[in-house]
C-alpha positions in Angstrom: -1.3 -3.5 -30.3 -2.2 -0.6 -28.0 -1.7 -2.7 -24.9 1.7 -3.8 -26.2 2.8 -0.2 -27.0 1.7 1.0 -23.6 3.5 -1.9 -21.9 6.7 -1.1 -23.8 6.5 2.5 -22.9 6.1 1.7 -19.2 9.1 -0.7 -19.2 11.3 1.8 -21.1 10.3 4.7 -18.8 10.9 2.7 -15.6 14.1 1.3 -16.9 15.5 4.8 -17.7 14.4 6.2 -14.3 15.7 3.3 -12.3 19.1 3.5 -13.9 19.2 7.3 -13.4 18.2 6.8 -9.7 20.7 4.0 -8.9 23.5 5.8 -10.8 23.2 8.6 -8.3 24.0 6.2 -5.5 26.7 4.6 -7.6 28.6 7.8 -8.6 28.8 9.2 -5.0 29.9 5.8 -3.8 32.7 5.8 -6.3 33.7 9.4 -5.5 34.1 8.5 -1.8 35.9 5.2 -2.5 33.0 2.9 -1.4 32.9 -0.4 -3.2 29.7 -1.1 -5.2 29.2 -4.9 -5.4 26.2 -5.0 -7.8 24.3 -2.5 -10.1 21.1 -4.1 -11.3 18.1 -3.0 -13.3 15.1 -5.0 -11.8 15.5 -7.5 -9.0 17.3 -10.9 -9.4 15.3 -12.6 -6.7 16.5 -16.2 -6.2 19.7 -15.4 -8.1 17.8 -15.5 -11.5 19.4 -13.0 -13.9 18.4 -12.1 -17.4 21.9 -10.6 -17.9 25.1 -10.4 -15.9 28.6 -9.2 -16.7 29.9 -12.2 -14.8 28.0 -15.0 -16.5 26.7 -16.1 -19.9 27.6 -14.7 -23.2 29.0 -11.4 -21.9 31.5 -13.1 -19.6 32.6 -15.4 -22.5 33.2 -12.4 -24.8 34.8 -10.3 -22.1 36.5 -12.7 -19.6 38.1 -9.7 -17.7 34.5 -8.6 -16.7 34.5 -11.4 -14.1 37.2 -9.4 -12.2 35.4 -6.1 -12.3 34.7 -4.7 -8.9 31.0 -4.3 -9.7 28.7 -6.8 -11.3 26.2 -5.2 -13.7 23.0 -7.0 -14.7 19.3 -7.2 -15.3 17.0 -9.1 -13.0 13.8 -10.8 -13.8 11.4 -9.0 -11.5 10.5 -5.5 -12.9 9.6 -3.8 -9.7 12.6 -1.6 -9.4 16.4 -2.0 -9.2 19.2 -1.7 -6.8 22.8 -0.7 -6.2 24.4 -3.1 -3.6 26.9 -1.0 -1.6 29.5 -2.8 0.6 28.9 -2.6 4.3 25.4 -1.1 4.2 22.2 -2.5 5.7 19.9 -2.5 2.7 17.1 -4.5 1.1 19.5 -7.4 0.3 19.7 -8.1 4.0 23.3 -9.4 3.5 24.1 -9.9 7.2 27.2 -12.0 6.6 29.3 -9.0 5.5 28.2 -7.1 8.6 29.6 -9.8 10.9 33.1 -9.2 9.6 35.5 -6.5 10.6 34.7 -3.2 8.7 36.9 -2.5 5.7 38.1 1.0 4.6 36.1 0.7 1.4 32.8 0.0 3.1 29.9 2.3 3.5 29.8 1.9 7.3 33.3 3.2 7.8 32.8 6.5 6.0 31.9 9.9 7.6 28.2 10.7 8.0 28.2 13.5 5.5 29.6 11.2 2.8 27.0 8.5 3.6 24.3 11.1 3.4 25.3 12.2 -0.1 25.5 8.5 -1.2 21.9 7.9 0.0 20.6 11.2 -1.4 22.4 10.7 -4.7 19.4 8.8 -6.3 16.9 11.5 -5.3 19.2 14.3 -6.6 19.6 12.5 -9.9 15.8 12.1 -10.3 15.3 15.9 -9.7 18.2 16.9 -11.9 16.8 14.7 -14.7 13.3 16.2 -14.3 14.9 19.7 -14.6 16.7 18.7 -17.8 13.6 17.0 -19.2 11.5 20.1 -18.6 14.1 22.4 -20.1 14.1 20.2 -23.2 10.3 20.2 -23.4 10.1 24.0 -23.0 12.9 24.6 -25.5 11.5 22.3 -28.2 7.7 22.5 -27.7 7.2 25.7 -25.6 4.4 25.8 -23.1 0.7 25.8 -23.7 -2.3 25.7 -21.4 -5.9 26.9 -21.1 -6.0 30.2 -19.2 -8.5 30.3 -16.4 -9.2 34.0 -17.2 -12.5 34.2 -19.0 -12.8 30.4 -19.2 -16.0 28.8 -17.9 -16.6 25.4 -16.5 -18.9 22.7 -17.8 -20.0 21.1 -14.6 -20.0 17.3 -14.0 -22.6 15.7 -11.8 -20.2 15.9 -8.9 -19.4 19.6 -9.5 -23.2 20.4 -9.8 -23.8 18.5 -6.5 -21.2 20.6 -4.8 -22.8 23.8 -5.9 -21.2 24.6 -9.3 -23.1 25.3 -12.4 -22.3 25.1 -16.1 -21.1 28.6 -17.2 -19.5 29.5 -13.9 -16.2 31.2 -14.0 -14.0 30.3 -11.0 -12.3 33.5 -9.8 -10.7 32.6 -6.5 -10.1 29.5 -4.3 -9.8 31.1 -0.8 -7.0 33.6 -1.4 -5.5 31.9 -4.4 -6.3 33.0 -8.0 -6.1 30.0 -10.3 -4.2 30.6 -13.6 -4.3 27.2 -15.3 -7.8 26.0 -16.1 -6.6 22.4 -16.4 -5.4 22.4 -12.8 -8.6 23.6 -11.2 -9.6 20.2 -9.9 -6.1 19.5 -8.6 -6.0 22.9 -6.9 -9.3 22.3 -5.2 -8.0 19.1 -3.7 -4.4 20.0 -3.0 -5.0 23.4 -1.4 -7.6 22.3 1.1 -9.9 24.9 -0.3 -12.8 26.0 1.9 -14.4 28.7 -0.3 -14.6 29.1 -4.0 -15.6 32.4 -5.5 -17.4 32.2 -8.9 -18.8 34.6 -11.4 -22.3 33.4 -12.4 -24.6 35.4 -14.7 -22.8 38.6 -14.0 -22.9 38.1 -10.2 -20.2 37.1 -7.8 -21.0 34.5 -5.2 -19.2 32.2 -2.8 -19.5 28.4 -2.7 -18.4 26.7 0.5 -16.7 23.4 0.0 -17.4 20.2 2.0 -14.0 18.8 2.8 -15.4 15.4 3.6 -16.0 15.0 -0.2 -12.4 15.5 -1.2 -12.1 11.8 -1.8 -14.8 12.1 -4.5 -12.9 15.0 -6.0 -9.7 13.0 -6.2 -11.3 10.0 -7.7 -13.7 11.7 -10.2 -11.6 12.8 -13.2 -13.2 15.5 -15.4 -15.0 17.3 -12.6 -14.4 20.7 -14.4 -14.6 20.4 -18.1 -14.0 23.5 -20.2 -17.3 24.9 -21.5 -16.5 25.4 -25.2 -18.8 27.8 -27.0 -20.0 26.3 -30.4 -17.9 28.8 -32.4 -16.5 27.6 -35.6 -12.8 27.8 -36.3 -12.9 25.9 -39.6 -14.5 22.9 -41.4 -12.2 19.9 -41.6 -11.0 19.0 -45.1 -12.1 15.4 -44.6 -15.6 16.5 -43.3 -18.8 15.5 -45.1 -19.8 19.1 -44.5 -16.9 20.8 -46.4 -18.3 23.5 -48.6 -21.5 23.8 -46.4 -21.1 27.6 -46.0 -19.8 27.8 -42.4 -17.1 30.4 -41.9 -14.7 31.3 -39.1 -16.5 32.9 -36.3 -20.0 31.4 -36.9 -21.7 30.2 -33.8 -24.1 27.3 -33.8 -26.8 28.1 -31.4 -29.2 25.3 -32.0 -29.5 21.9 -33.8 -33.0 20.9 -34.8 -34.2 23.5 -32.3 -32.1 21.9 -29.5 -30.2 24.7 -27.8 -26.4 24.4 -28.0 -24.8 27.2 -25.9 -21.8 24.9 -25.5 -20.3 22.1 -27.7 -21.0 19.6 -24.9 -24.7 20.3 -25.2 -24.8 19.0 -28.7 -23.1 15.6 -28.2 -26.0 13.6 -26.9 -28.3 14.8 -29.7 -25.6 14.3 -32.4 -25.0 10.8 -31.2 -28.6 10.0 -31.7 -28.6 11.7 -35.1 -25.5 9.8 -36.4 -25.7 9.3 -40.2 -28.6 11.7 -40.6 -29.2 15.3 -41.7 -29.9 18.0 -39.2 -31.0 21.6 -39.4 -28.7 24.1 -37.6 -29.2 27.7 -36.6 -26.1 29.8 -37.0 -25.4 33.2 -35.5 -23.2 35.3 -37.8 -22.7 38.8 -36.5 -26.2 40.1 -35.8 -27.9 37.7 -38.3 -29.3 34.2 -37.6 -29.0 31.8 -40.5 -30.3 28.3 -41.1 -28.6 25.5 -43.0 -28.6 21.8 -43.3 -25.6 19.7 -42.2 -24.8 16.0 -42.3 -23.9 14.1 -39.1 -21.3 11.4 -39.8 -21.6 7.8 -38.4 -19.5 8.8 -35.3 -22.0 11.5 -34.4 -19.9 14.4 -35.5 -20.2 17.4 -37.8 -16.5 17.4 -38.8 -15.8 21.0 -37.7 -13.1 22.5 -35.5 -14.1 24.9 -32.8 -12.3 28.0 -31.5 -10.7 26.9 -28.2 -11.2 29.7 -25.6 -8.4 30.8 -23.4 -5.6 28.9 -25.2 -2.2 30.3 -24.2 1.1 29.3 -26.0 4.6 30.6 -25.7 7.9 29.7 -27.3 11.2 29.9 -25.5 14.9 30.2 -26.5 17.3 27.7 -24.9 18.4 30.3 -22.4 14.8 31.2 -21.5 13.9 27.5 -21.2 16.4 27.0 -18.3 14.6 29.0 -15.6 11.2 27.9 -16.9 12.2 24.3 -16.7 13.5 24.7 -13.1 10.2 26.5 -12.2 8.1 23.6 -13.7 10.1 21.1 -11.8 9.7 22.7 -8.4 6.1 23.4 -9.1 5.5 19.7 -9.9 7.5 18.6 -6.8 5.3 20.9 -4.6 2.1 19.5 -6.2 3.1 15.9 -5.6 4.1 16.6 -2.0 0.6 18.0 -1.5 -0.8 14.8 -3.1 1.1 12.6 -0.7 -0.3 14.7 2.2 -3.8 13.9 1.0 -2.9 10.2 0.7 -1.7 10.2 4.3 -5.1 11.4 5.5 -7.5 8.5 5.5 -10.6 10.7 5.6 -9.8 12.1 2.2 -9.9 8.6 0.7 -7.0 9.7 -1.5 -5.4 6.3 -0.9 -7.9 4.9 -3.4 -6.1 6.8 -6.1 -2.8 5.1 -5.4 -1.9 3.0 -8.4 0.7 0.5 -9.6 2.2 -0.1 -13.0 -1.3 -0.7 -14.4 -2.3 2.9 -13.5 1.0 4.2 -14.8 0.4 2.4 -18.1 -2.9 4.2 -18.5 -1.3 7.7 -18.7 0.9 6.8 -21.6 -0.5 7.6 -25.1 -1.8 4.8 -27.4 0.5 6.1 -30.2 4.1 7.1 -29.8 4.4 10.8 -28.9 7.8 12.2 -27.9 6.2 15.2 -26.2 3.9 13.2 -24.0 6.5 10.5 -23.3 9.1 13.1 -22.1 6.4 14.9 -20.0 5.4 11.6 -18.3 9.1 10.7 -17.8 9.8 14.0 -16.0 6.7 13.5 -13.9 7.6 9.9 -12.9 11.1 11.0 -12.1 9.8 13.5 -9.7 7.4 11.0 -8.2 10.2 8.5 -7.7 12.4 11.2 -6.1 9.7 12.4 -3.7 8.6 8.9 -2.8 12.2 8.0 -1.9 12.3 11.0 0.4 9.7 9.5 2.6 11.3 8.6 6.0 10.5 4.9 5.7 13.3 2.4 6.4 13.9 0.6 3.1 13.6 3.8 1.1 16.4 6.4 0.7 14.5 8.7 3.0 14.8 6.2 5.9 18.6 6.0 5.5 18.8 9.8 5.2 16.7 10.2 8.4 19.0 7.9 10.4 22.1 9.6 9.1 20.8 13.1 9.9 20.0 11.8 13.4 23.6 10.7 13.8 24.9 14.0 12.5 22.7 15.9 15.0 23.2 13.7 18.1 26.6 12.3 17.4 25.2 8.8 18.0 25.1 6.2 15.3 22.2 3.8 15.2 23.2 0.3 15.9 23.3 -2.3 13.2 20.7 -4.5 14.9 18.4 -1.5 15.1 18.9 -0.8 11.4 18.2 -4.4 10.5 14.9 -4.4 12.4 14.0 -1.0 10.9 14.8 -2.3 7.4 12.5 -5.3 7.9 9.7 -3.1 9.2 10.2 -0.7 6.3 10.1 -3.5 3.7 6.9 -4.8 5.2 5.3 -1.4 4.9 6.4 -1.1 1.3 4.9 -4.5 0.5 1.6 -3.4 2.0 1.7 -0.2 0.0 2.4 -2.2 -3.2 -0.5 -4.5 -2.3 -2.8 -1.4 -1.9 -1.6 -0.1 -5.3 -2.3 -3.3 -7.1 -5.6 -3.8 -5.3 -6.8 -0.3 -6.4 -5.8 -1.1 -10.0 -7.5 -4.5 -10.0 -10.7 -2.9 -8.4 -10.6 -0.2 -11.1 -10.4 -2.9 -13.9 -13.3 -4.8 -12.4 -15.4 -1.6 -12.3 -14.9 -1.1 -16.0 
């Protein structure tokens, strides 16, 4: 059931984003009088279509649809979608049209600035959609994150090997002061940090980063966990320990004499003590108390902890607009830095490139509008930035050639564009193979 729900979320998200992207090309084509021959969600390789306005039940119900200028449909291969624009060298490789005399409604007869807007329309739509999505997220749910101020790390094995210690508070990364605790690991990788300044046991010290290990940082999630002091917020109503005497602000400092400065320190012991009774030491004000508690079969005490550094803010609709725009451009900047890391083989960031399988993993196992909308905004930005890459076969490649024409006054020949398109498509196939290979390797490791 979980796999089915995640699969449906991936298909829904990609369908929405593909339609939004291709509609950007479509609408600018229509504005400039360029004929759009086909508008398809997914690819109809081999002419196999799941739906078409010119065939099947739709054409029988609406016979006039056969005469529409554009054929709308759904293909069978869910690896994207396309908008076939008359007189344009694209992934369809329809060379027959290009051998004919240019018509006034064709892409190739239009001024360079119009062709530029047609090609950039998809990317613009992706970014505009992300802005709208983030505005809605901020207006409905507000913003919340863990502030890095006064928050300490619980170091993983990798973090410890790189010099960090549990209880460290990260103050600076070079000249940058991190604000969001949840972004510490991403900041360490993206900003090419050479020196991290931490507060340890009241002293400030500098840790120098080995950039050759950035690949490990990128491929080791959870490098910096939040060190959560074992301070009680409340006892859950369903807990076997309700009525045990714990009150808000109590701090569990030991379980059966096992020191528990942080919640994470208790997990291995509680897992072993599942279903048993334990003796806890509680610090309440200046007093140390002892009490017995029951560990449930999942290895938990059934209590909620005070989460340190939690920051939340609500926004009006007007306040959400600038915040949504800020979030969009911040996410775009972060993803561009990620692509820079992927392009550098020594970082081994290419190992983190994933396909639909990796995308599916980020969706929740139960329907959650907040997380779904967040993921949709993030994927829209990823799709927009990816299409900005100057690779023939992507929008960025067409934009690059059009800008060259506008600067030099010389239009690339159609034979050159055809060869470039073939090379670009080959590169994209290799990238897709890399993504699927990484996902399959990840599944085999688990």
